C-alpha positions in Angstrom: 92.2 74.5 150.8 93.2 78.1 149.1 95.2 76.4 146.6 92.5 73.8 145.3 90.3 76.7 145.3 92.7 78.6 142.7 93.5 75.5 140.9 90.0 74.3 140.2 89.5 77.8 139.2 92.6 77.7 136.9 91.1 74.7 135.1 87.9 76.1 134.9 89.4 79.3 132.8 91.1 76.9 130.8 88.3 75.2 129.8 86.7 77.9 128.7 89.4 79.3 126.9 89.8 76.1 124.9 86.2 75.7 123.8 85.5 77.6 120.7 82.3 79.4 119.9 79.6 77.6 118.0 79.7 78.6 114.0 76.3 79.4 112.7 74.8 77.4 110.1 73.1 80.3 108.1 75.2 82.6 106.5 73.5 85.7 105.0 75.2 87.8 102.0 73.6 91.5 101.1 73.8 92.7 97.9 73.8 96.4 96.8 70.4 97.4 95.2 70.6 96.3 91.3 73.5 94.6 91.6 74.9 90.8 91.5 78.6 91.7 92.6 80.0 90.4 96.0 80.8 93.2 98.4 84.0 93.1 100.7 81.4 92.4 103.2 80.2 89.7 101.3 83.2 88.0 100.7 84.2 88.1 104.2 80.8 86.3 105.3 81.4 83.6 102.7 84.9 83.1 103.8 83.3 82.1 107.4 80.7 80.0 105.6 83.6 78.1 104.0 85.2 77.5 107.4 82.2 76.5 109.0 81.6 74.2 105.7 84.8 72.6 106.1 84.9 72.1 109.9 81.5 70.7 110.0 81.5 68.7 106.7 77.3 69.0 106.0 76.0 66.8 104.1 74.5 69.5 101.5 75.0 73.2 101.7 71.9 75.1 100.2 72.1 78.4 98.3 68.7 80.5 98.7 68.0 83.2 96.8 64.8 85.6 96.4 63.4 88.9 96.1 60.8 90.6 98.2 57.7 92.9 96.9 59.6 95.8 95.0 62.8 94.1 94.6 64.4 92.7 91.3 63.7 88.7 91.3 65.8 88.9 87.8 69.0 89.3 90.2 68.0 86.2 92.2 69.8 83.7 90.1 73.0 85.7 89.4 73.5 86.4 92.8 73.3 82.7 93.6 75.6 82.2 90.9 77.8 84.6 92.4 77.9 83.0 95.9 77.8 79.6 94.2 81.2 80.7 92.4 82.5 82.2 95.1 82.4 78.8 97.8 83.5 76.8 95.0 86.4 79.1 94.3 87.4 78.4 98.0 87.7 74.8 97.5 84.0 74.0 98.5 82.9 70.7 96.7 80.1 71.6 93.8 78.3 68.3 94.7 77.4 69.6 98.1 75.7 73.1 96.8 72.2 72.8 96.0 69.8 76.0 95.1 67.2 76.9 97.0 64.4 79.6 96.8 63.6 82.1 99.7 60.0 82.9 100.1 59.2 86.3 100.7 57.9 86.3 104.5 56.4 89.6 104.3 58.4 90.5 107.3 59.7 94.3 107.4 63.1 94.3 106.8 65.7 96.8 106.1 66.1 98.7 102.9 68.4 95.8 101.3 67.5 93.3 103.5 65.4 91.1 100.4 68.5 91.9 98.6 70.2 89.0 99.8 71.3 85.0 99.4 71.5 82.4 102.4 74.1 79.8 102.5 72.1 77.1 104.8 74.4 74.4 105.9 72.5 71.2 106.4 73.1 68.2 109.1 76.5 66.5 109.0 77.0 63.9 106.4 77.2 60.3 107.3 80.0 58.4 107.8 
C-alpha cells in the first residue's frame, strides 16, 4: 500500500512539473517620460509577448497606445510604432498587428503608468 502511495505521489509531482504556467494575453510596455525609446525592461516584455504569440498563434495582436491626463499624447504613435517594429523584427507577421487606442480610465496609476503601450493577444486563429 505504501509503495502505491509513493508511486501515485511521484506521478502527481511529475504531472505538475510538465504543465507549463499559462502565458498572459496582455503585455505592458512602459516608457520613460517624453521618450518613445524602448528600455531594456520593455525589450524583455516584448520577448515574452513574442513567445506567447508564437505559441498561441492568435488571429490578431492589438498594439494599444494612449496617454492619460497630463501625458504627452504626441508620443502615443511613436511608442506604438516602436513596439510594432520590435515585434516585426522578432519575426511576428505584420499582418497580425493592429493598432488600437487605450482609453484613459481615470484610475490612479504610478507616475509612468499612462506612458505605456499594451500588446493584447486576440483569440487563436481559425484553422
